[in-house]
N, C-alpha and C positions, 0 to 999 in steps of 0.2 A: 397635855401640851398647851402652854400659854399662847396668847396672840403673838407675842414677840418671837417665840420659837417657830411658829407656823409661818410668820413673815420671813424669817431668816432662811427657813427651809425653801420657801417659794423663790426667794431671790437667788439662792445657790442654784436651783434647778434652772431658772430662766437664763442666768449667766452661762451655765453649762451647755445649753443648746443655742446660745447666741442670740436669744430674744432680747429686746429692750426691756429695761426695768424702770419703773417710775421712781421719782425722787421722793426722799422721806427720810425718817430717822435711820432706818437700816442702810438705805442706799448712801447716806451722807458719809458713812464711816469709810475712810480710805483703807482699802485692802490691797495687798500686792496680788498681781495676777500673773501667772506663767505665760510666757510667750508661746503661742500655738502656731505650728507650722504644718501646712498641708503637704501630703505626699504627691509629688508630681507624677505624671502618667509614665514618664521615662524611669521613674525609680521603683515602680511596682514589680514585685516578683511574678514571673509568668506562672501563676498558679490557676488551675481549673477549679471552679467552685465545687463541682461534683466530686473531684478527687480530694479536695480539702475536707469535705464532709465524711468521705469514706475513710480516710486515714484517721481523722479525729474521732470517728465513731468507734475506734478500737479502745478508747479510754472509757472504761465503765463508770457511770455516775449513779449516785442515788437520785431519787425523784421527790420533788416537793410540790405542794400547792400553796402559792402566796395569796393571801387574802386580805382585804381591808373593809372597814365598815362603810355603809353608804353615807355619802355627804349630803348636805341639804339639797333637796330637789331631785335626787336620784331614787330610782325605783327599788334598788336593793343593793346588797354588798357586791364587791368586786372580787375577781379571783382568776388566776391562771396557772396552768402547770409550768413548772420550772425545774430544769436540770442543773442550771448553772448557779447553784447556791454554795456558799462556802463560808466557813468560820474564818474570821479576819484578824481579831485581836482579843487578847485576854484581858488586858488592862489599858484602856477601858474595854468592856465587853462589846465587841463589834461583829456584825456578820454582813455578808454582801450577796447580792444576786445580780444577774444581768438580764436585761429585757430589750427586746427589739425596739428601735426608735419608731417603728411603724405600729406598735402595739396599741390597740384601743382601749385595753384595760389599764395600762400604765398611767395615763392621765388621771384616772379615778383614784388610783392608789396615791398619786402625788398630791391630789386635792385633799385626801384624808390626812396625809402627813404621817401615817402610821401603817403597820402591816404585821401580819402573823405568818410565819413560815410553818407549815404543816408538813412534817416529814412523813412520807407514805410507807406503809408496810407492804410485805411481799403479796398479800391478797387484794391490794387496792389499785390494781391496773386499770380496771374499769372506771373507777373514780378519777384517776389521772386523765384517762381519755375523755371523760366528761368535761374536764376543765382545760382541755387542750383545743376544743372547738371554739369557733368564733360565731357571734351573732345569736346564741342560744341562751336560755336561762340555765346557767351553769349550776345553780343551787337548787333546781327542781328536784325534789326528792331526796336531797342530801341533809343528813342529820348533823347539826352543829350547835355549839353554844358560844358564848362570848369569851374571848381571851380577857384575862383580869385587868390589864392596864389600857390596852388600846380599844377594846370592844370589837376587835376584828373576829370574823368567823374562826372558831376553832373546831376542826372537823372531828367527828366521832370516830373513835378506833385508831387514830393515828399513833405511832409509837412515841412520836416526840413533837413538840411545838415550841416556837420561839416568838415571843411577843415583842414588838420593836417600834421605835420611833425613827423616822428618816433623819439620818445625820448629815448625808451629803450625797450629791449625784455627779457623776463624772461622764464625760463622753468617751466612747470606745468604738470608733468606727461606726458601723451601723447599729450598735447597741449602746445602751446606757449602763453604766455600773453604779448600782444603787447600794449605799452603805447605811446600815441600820444600827442604832444603839439598842442593845438588849435590855428590856425593862423587866421581863419575867420570862420563865421557861419551864418546861417539865418534860418528864419522859416515863414510860412504863418499864423500860429496860428489859423487855421480853419480845420474842417474835423476830423473824427475819425482816430486813429492809427490802423495799422494791428497788430493783436495779435496772438500768437502762444500758444496753450494749449492743451495737451494730443493728440499731433500729428495732430491737426487741426488748420486752420486759422480761424480767426473771428474778431469781434469787441466787443464793450461793451455790446451791446444787445444780440446777439447770435452768435454761432460759425457755420461756413459753412464748408462743407466737402471738 
């Protein structure tokens, strides 16, 4: 990814979170911006957060670990467990994932400008839990190599991986919607996926605790 591409990605991200951007060649280009409108307190649906999670938990998802290489001055690579991953577009090839705006891992991925989505298999629940914790060395004891384009960690034994460059970042309430352009990908095409449903990991046959 060239310097111009990194600069454009950074400007898109800063604009999306309402942060000021510096003037320069990228900022000087006039670009249309959609009008954003906040939802007023009197317009909010009377939803309980716990009930929201309970009902949405009935939607079973796959499980991934999103990783990125270490940027200059950082002690090591970054990564976090992510359920909200999805294919987005075939032409051009795009994927997306959602991350909490309070995430301490996301700024490191944003600085890298690239990421690799590691799709987990049915026997990798412990690996997922390791990347779901905060404040620990998530890569301790984890075997991985480098994805071919981004250099992001590609975890050993995953059924599939998708190597990406950050294309755009959008706001979505208390989360960010990250769009990635797919640069390389691969799959073993065997084994069952790791699924998450009603707070438990499992496979197609039965769910484990």
